[in-house]
C-alpha positions as CSV (number, residue, x, y, z in Angstrom):
1,P,-15.7,-23.5,9.8
2,T,-13.9,-23.6,6.5
3,C,-10.4,-22.1,5.9
4,I,-9.3,-20.8,2.6
5,E,-5.8,-19.4,1.7
6,V,-5.9,-16.6,-1.0
7,F,-3.1,-14.5,-2.1
8,L,-4.9,-11.2,-3.1
9,E,-1.9,-10.0,-5.1
10,G,-2.3,-12.9,-7.5
11,K,1.5,-13.0,-7.8
12,R,4.7,-12.3,-5.9
13,S,7.0,-9.4,-6.7
14,R,10.6,-10.1,-7.1
15,D,11.8,-7.2,-4.9
16,R,9.4,-7.7,-2.0
17,R,7.1,-4.8,-2.9
18,F,3.5,-5.4,-2.5
19,V,1.6,-5.4,-5.8
20,R,-1.8,-4.1,-6.3
21,P,-4.2,-6.5,-4.8
22,K,-7.0,-8.2,-6.8
23,T,-10.4,-7.9,-5.4
24,G,-12.4,-10.6,-7.2
25,F,-12.3,-13.1,-4.3
26,L,-13.4,-10.5,-1.8
27,R,-16.3,-9.4,-4.1
28,C,-17.4,-13.1,-4.4
29,L,-17.5,-13.4,-0.6
30,N,-19.3,-10.1,-0.2
31,E,-22.0,-11.2,-2.8
32,T,-22.7,-14.3,-0.6
33,G,-24.2,-12.0,2.1
34,G,-22.3,-13.8,4.9
35,K,-19.8,-12.8,7.6
36,Y,-16.2,-13.8,7.2
37,L,-13.1,-13.6,9.4
38,I,-10.0,-12.6,7.4
39,I,-6.6,-13.2,8.9
40,P,-3.9,-11.4,7.0
41,I,-0.7,-13.6,6.8
42,T,2.8,-12.3,6.0
43,I,5.5,-14.9,4.8
44,N,9.0,-13.6,5.1
45,Y,11.9,-15.6,3.4
46,E,15.6,-15.3,4.0
47,A,16.4,-16.5,0.5
48,I,14.6,-16.5,-2.8
49,P,15.6,-18.1,-6.1
50,E,16.5,-14.9,-7.9
51,Q,18.2,-13.2,-4.9
52,S,21.7,-12.8,-6.5
53,S,20.2,-11.8,-9.8
54,L,17.9,-9.3,-8.1
55,T,20.9,-7.7,-6.2
56,M,22.8,-7.4,-9.6
57,E,19.8,-5.6,-11.1
58,V,19.4,-3.1,-8.2
59,E,23.2,-2.4,-8.5
60,G,22.7,-1.4,-12.2
61,Q,24.1,-4.7,-13.6
62,V,22.3,-6.9,-16.0
63,G,20.7,-9.7,-14.1
64,N,19.7,-13.1,-15.2
65,K,16.2,-13.5,-16.7
66,M,13.9,-15.9,-14.8
67,C,13.2,-19.0,-16.8
68,V,12.1,-22.6,-16.0
69,F,15.6,-24.0,-16.6
70,S,17.2,-21.4,-14.1
71,L,14.5,-22.3,-11.5
72,F,15.1,-26.0,-11.8
73,S,18.9,-25.4,-11.7
74,W,18.4,-23.5,-8.5
75,M,16.1,-26.2,-7.0
76,K,18.8,-28.8,-7.8
77,R,21.4,-26.8,-5.9
78,V,19.1,-26.4,-3.0
79,Y,18.3,-30.1,-2.9
80,S,22.1,-31.1,-3.1
81,G,22.8,-28.7,-0.2
82,E,24.7,-26.1,-2.2
83,I,22.3,-23.4,-1.3
84,N,20.9,-22.8,2.2
85,L,17.4,-21.4,2.1
86,G,17.6,-20.1,5.6
87,R,14.4,-19.7,7.6
88,I,10.9,-18.8,6.7
89,H,8.9,-16.5,9.2
90,V,5.1,-16.7,9.0
91,V,3.1,-14.2,11.0
92,A,-0.6,-13.5,11.3
93,S,-2.1,-10.0,11.7
94,D,-5.2,-9.3,13.8
95,P,-8.3,-10.8,12.2
96,I,-10.5,-8.5,10.1
97,L,-14.3,-9.2,10.2
98,L,-15.9,-8.8,6.7
99,E,-19.7,-8.5,6.9
100,A,-21.2,-8.5,3.6
101,S,-22.8,-5.2,2.5
102,P,-23.5,-3.6,-1.0
103,K,-21.8,-0.4,0.4
104,L,-18.4,-2.2,0.9
105,K,-15.7,-1.1,-1.4
106,M,-13.5,-4.2,-2.0
107,S,-10.5,-2.0,-2.9
108,E,-10.6,-0.4,0.6
109,V,-11.0,-3.9,2.2
110,A,-8.0,-5.2,0.2
111,S,-6.0,-2.1,1.1
112,I,-6.6,-2.7,4.8
113,I,-5.6,-6.4,4.5
114,Q,-2.4,-5.4,2.7
115,K,-1.5,-2.7,5.2
116,N,-1.8,-5.3,8.0
117,Q,0.5,-7.6,6.0
118,Q,3.0,-4.8,5.4
119,R,3.4,-4.1,9.1
120,K,4.6,-7.6,9.5
121,V,7.2,-7.7,6.8
122,M,10.6,-8.3,8.5
123,V,14.0,-6.9,7.3
124,S,16.7,-9.6,7.2
125,K,20.5,-9.2,7.5
126,F,20.7,-10.0,3.6
127,H,18.4,-7.0,2.9
128,M,20.4,-4.6,5.2
129,E,23.7,-5.7,3.8
130,T,22.5,-5.4,0.2
131,S,21.0,-2.0,0.9
132,A,24.3,-0.9,2.5
133,N,26.2,-2.1,-0.4
134,I,24.0,-0.2,-2.9
135,L,24.1,3.0,-0.9
136,N,27.8,2.6,-0.2
137,V,27.3,2.9,3.6
138,D,28.0,0.7,6.6
139,T,25.4,-1.9,7.4
140,E,25.0,-0.5,10.9
141,I,23.7,2.7,9.4
142,V,21.0,0.9,7.5
143,K,20.1,-1.1,10.6
144,K,19.7,2.1,12.6
145,A,17.5,3.6,9.8
146,V,15.4,0.5,9.6
147,Q,14.9,0.5,13.4
148,F,14.1,4.2,13.4
149,L,11.4,3.6,10.7
150,G,9.9,0.9,13.0
151,C,10.5,-2.0,10.7
152,P,10.8,-5.3,12.4
153,L,14.3,-6.9,12.2
154,W,14.8,-10.5,11.4
155,I,17.2,-11.4,14.3
156,D,19.8,-13.9,13.5
157,R,19.9,-16.9,15.8
158,Q,22.8,-16.9,18.2
159,P,25.3,-19.8,17.9
């Protein structure tokens, strides 16, 4: 078997929203006439390069524009230990069998893959605290709302 990693979105959104998936790769697979096992993978990060800038923007302040210099500056601070990246959580959804057929609508297949990924997105302490700050409510209220909605929480490690 051959394994191929593909990001259907083609890019990452800064605010963790899923962008409209591209279907070209799926169409190519379908045109081969074979059977393929697709395993949707979700990658959750505790920290991203533009996290503080994004928080400022959500609060209505002017954030820093992303540029190569800012990215390298951030990477230097990570390398020197000034910034803790935290953890990365990678989780796979149930496999999806793609059997080639001229009747398949790749936008529907991409949507199914993306919905499986969305179910695996985890909400971190940072996201709850930032949301609470923006909404001007206690973090515990946001946590209860997130739990009520059935969103998985990124549980902090106990010391």
